[in-house]
Phi, psi and omega in degrees: 000131186253132178235115178279168179309131176097348179266125187292132178291336185286349178274354184273074187297319183294323178293318177301316181297318180297316179293325179297319179291327180291315180207119186303336184264350180270100185232141166262092186210128179297330181290342181270348180293119184292159185298328183288353176256358186300327181287340180263321189282147171241160191306330184260011179289160180259118181240128176236142185228129175260196180297319184239338191233174182214164172214146181230128177252143175274125179262358178221176182302134180209136181231080180303145181279141175279181179291347172265012178062032176245139182302135176272192183300149177302122187266012179301124182084006182245169177281128179243355176199142175205139181177194182256138184296319186286346181273344180053037179251123183302333178058046186293135178214176170217098190226125169126347181294143182285146180222127180231132174248124178237118179052039179084357179263129183268131179238126179241140177224166167245152180290154183256334181214158182227134175242143175242147181218143183255350188229140001282339173227159179302136178224146168243127184240120180250139184224158170202158171236146180221154178217099185284149176302335180276003172107346181287131176237143180192174174221152183229136174229125179239123180252123175258111181266112191270115178238062189294329178291347172255004182056046187213144172231122176264136187234128173236125180234135182234130174247135183238133174279106181261007180271191184253000180232157182283152172258132178255148180053046182274123176235126185239137177205179177248147180290131178229109177226102181284355178063019172225160189257328188283124187196171170212153178204131177274359190292139170205130179303331181270315189268315184227064184294341182264010180237057184272080176214157177228135178242135180241106174290116178258188188306307184231010179202176181240141177243138182229144177238115186245121177267108184273330182207107178231097181297152177289163176307140186208168172271128182246111181285162175306132183085349181285159183228152168238127179244133179234152183225137178225164167229138176247123187233149169226149180197145176278342183249117182296331180297308181293327178296312182293324176299318180294319179299310181295328176295318178299320183274356179067035183255128178284139181222171174227136181281134178242130180261133178247122179255122190239120182250107180212146176247012181287160181248014176236161183297158171234165180243129176252129178233132176239123181223155182292135184293326187282330186222001178063022173291135188270126180256346174198143176201129177193143165282131185236150178291150181297343177282354180282090184267340184217131181218134179246125184235123174285137182221143172295163181296139180157184180252135187226162165245138170248133183229133176242126170266107180280336185064090018257352183283159175227134177238148182217141175219149173257153178202163181238139176251120180222183181291336178282175183297136179257124180289150176301145176264120187253135176234141172229130179299130181296152172288160186231156164251175182233142168234143175243124189249134176237140175244133181228153173271184185293345177267001180085008181270149178300144180218142176285137178197190183241137173243121182246135186237124175242135174286142176262123187313132011267009179289126179287154174292135182294153176237099182287158189294122174272176171294137183290112183291342175292332180275324184269331187073007185249187175295164178214161180282117178268355175216123185207100183231017178240157177213171188229092183297130174285176182304327181277003180090166182225128177265128185238132173269133178223143174291158182302144178151185180259139185222147168259117180256125181237129177247137183207168175211050177081179190283001175267356186236160175291168177239137180234133180233151176211138176262129181226162168248131175262128179246138184299146178063026175234164179232141180226137175260134177234131178235126181244137177254121180253123184256136175282119187243355179244128176274104182253019181300139183089001181226147177240130179273137188219138171240108187262025182205095186222146182234155176223189178294352176290349169219240184259017173288171185244007185227157176287167176298320180299314179293324177298317179299312180300318183293324180291315178299319182295342177263007176080014177283138181260330180231125179243132178250119180283122183222060173292158183292122173051039183202136180262100182275140180247112179279345191299314180301318180292321179298318178294318181297322179284347182070034185243026181294341177274359182252342189204141170253135185238149179227140176269138176214192183208130170268101179290122191236116174229102184304137181081001182232296184191151163239128176210155178262147171231129180198159354281152180229157177258116177299139181240090185301336182274358181249154176302141177056030178059027176094011179296148180290163176290117184266010185269359180297145189263004175236138178298323180299324178290322178294313179301318181297320178295320178293323178293322178294322181288321182221082185303328181259010184282179181249132172255119185243115177285127184261148176026066189295345179244029182265092172048226185275004177246359179277126185303320182288332176284312184293338180246020165055043174293128180305115185284345184274302185237358181065034184273339186219155180201161180300148184293342178260018175290128180259122184271003193271028172274171187255315183221166180218148177287126171259332175232110173250106187086184189271353189270119178296331185225161358268328186296319180294324178297321178292322178298320178291324175297318176300319181298317177295322177297320176299312181302320181298334180261357177100012176260119183247111175236103182308142179286144176237139171249133181210166182268330189053040187290125174255336179232204177239296178277133187065021174191046191296137173291153177088358179230091014263180180215170178240132172258125183248130176295136186207132171228122183166206178306134184291157176298138006265005179275065187279150169274094187294328178297317179292319180298313182289330175295318177294325176297317181293330179277348180085022174282070191195167168220162182240149188199155167249010180178298183296150180244133187237137166244104184252123179230144173240129183053036172068001183222326186282134177246171180309138181093349181275154170244123179235158177255131179216097186276340182277350176079003179261114188241132178252127179249134176223130180229121172262122181251125176242156180206152167281158184302334182270001179251108181271131177231128183223005180211142175232142180229134173254129182245129177236122180049043175085355183248140176283113185251342176220139176215131185214150175280147175247108187262075175291135169282172186305316185260001182282130185248353178208155175206163180237133176249130180225143177204159177245143180233152170246123180245153180235006178202171177305137187217140168251145183239136179227145177238136173230146176232156182207165177221174186240008179248130183302153178277003175297141010264001178295314173259114188264006177280109185276163175301130182293332184249354187083359181261153180299332181304331184238027181259159177276080180265150182303138181200142173210148177214142181266159164285164189281151161260126182264133181242120177270103183277321186275357173076020180271006174084009179213170175264124177259116186293156183291330182228068185293156177139161180281157174281146175293130181267131180234153179297146176257129180299141176058037181216151174270130183295153182237165178297146179292146180250139180295155177301148176245108177228119184278339182234000000 
């Protein structure tokens, strides 16, 4: 019996009866859909229920949200939920949509019709026909063979070339998005080509996707077919699940028993990986009651690693045809340290304590949020903590450690090397001194993530981490979601330590990432009131953000970051800024010049773009932000923005005044150095002054914490470096003043940048990716411009005025031209 889109499955009485006779629990019935699926199911969806498990198919258009809160592929005709009845877990997924790659071009479709069949076993059959503008014609049929009493669905999908010409480099597969992040797979085309499966440990069960037959890219002649086969499995027991997977793939294995001796009361993580290539064969957070676990493994040499949090244990073992001895683990004994942080007056102060193991002692790995519970990202490296005023007691395995206490770049850094001995306790007290005078400025990080999108930390941990880095204002900018930090801030009792603002990073992959703030969270609306991010023109997105927050700020993020950087996707000329795509929208307010702690290479190009804009009369104040998704190796506050501010003292800030100054560019950005930049003794960044005699006095006071090295200053005028000087700080010197005089003969903007050559490690733990200075987190700061009106006409006339040349953007619909934006 065939049911096309829009025809209710519940009217198919004869099919229901046939399925009922086949298995009393397999029913297509709206009355059988459990309450925990009501938020996912729609009246015409296909629901099947076995003895223990269920599956739900979408019969109409559906776009489940990804972990970045962006709609995934259209799930019509695909599986949108699978799980166990007794767990009352919706088990949301998006599995089964067809995907075809032709000559490197990706084609995605949704099915057009659905057929159900009851014999010999229940089947759902989804079909579609397509006719591409480039001439390719074809049809697709996907059969889902439902074996719910075995907790298994076998899938066969066939694509047929119904056109008159051959397809070259055709690769066909099915879309698989479990909508959760925590997983493992041993597959590698080079190392393990016969082990093409992925397992996802979920809250109380495991889900597996097994590719049984995936042909390589090929030429498909008219009438030719490609057939692919998968199995979708669920199981509460990883042992039986893995046995079934290896059985499907015809892979011989040997069972290995792991005996785990621990008295801890929090979960631990077990990882098993191949010794030769580190491909992961098992990974899961396990309850402390899990004392014995049996895992089938193919023959080979492996490492087993347990993260006890904070200790880590590792053993090697071999799986062969002979008997394999049990692998035994015992949680190491621990010693304790209690850490206190004080300011120079002896009062408790919030800060960060970072712990590194001294070889051969491993660096501790503190307990992250359990990704099996959240379904989101998690911290895979976590060696910092945030002692409250009463101190924090930390358990560490015996060994030698470097303990570092810090509170951001306005404070000193204190380190101590200690030995931890088991069954002993040690008290450590660190004094952090404020060494930078930041009066008149407010530190702000306007780009932060949490578990509400693709971040790896809770809101509570994000708040603690931001305060510990000395940030005063934090703007929540999860992807396509308006996060509210206020309830957590109130619960923590830290409202006197931090001011918070809600925002949204509007995220459209392949188009743009940008922030909009301030926003009001709307708990009664989807995604807390975030705008629809699926619009295909930036101008439409900007317009929606303006309607939502007419006085808000639109901040372009990481404009030169690969395929998500706005300047890349819209082909802004990277050399001179002379040309850009015709659908480029100029109506944003500010742009990131420093995204993260690295001055180069992407951030350096963004700053070059910014100077090119200034030369043509487009003024977008620079923003520095961390884009922090984690804490360690992704620290918040690096980089940050300092905004000039006079008004109600922190934390009772006048946010309207603060954000207005941010929008005007009364600010500088930095990952460490602190700058006081003045022109003619009064003008600060973002100001416009008139100076008809052409004699300009520049004064820059540079401050630094002892761990932030600064050795060079550069003065930029109208995009050109006109002064460069060494800064010869002595070992204990924390500030210096650079002064120079200039003669100008036309309107001029002035910018100052400073830099250093010593890494910000260990406060910033993101190391150079290549080991070269080019990609290291070296000290850097740059100011927004001071504009000088030389001719006295009351405005700044840019050195190279004029519009950018508009060019077509590939794979984009052209948009109306936007007028130049010049504030001065």
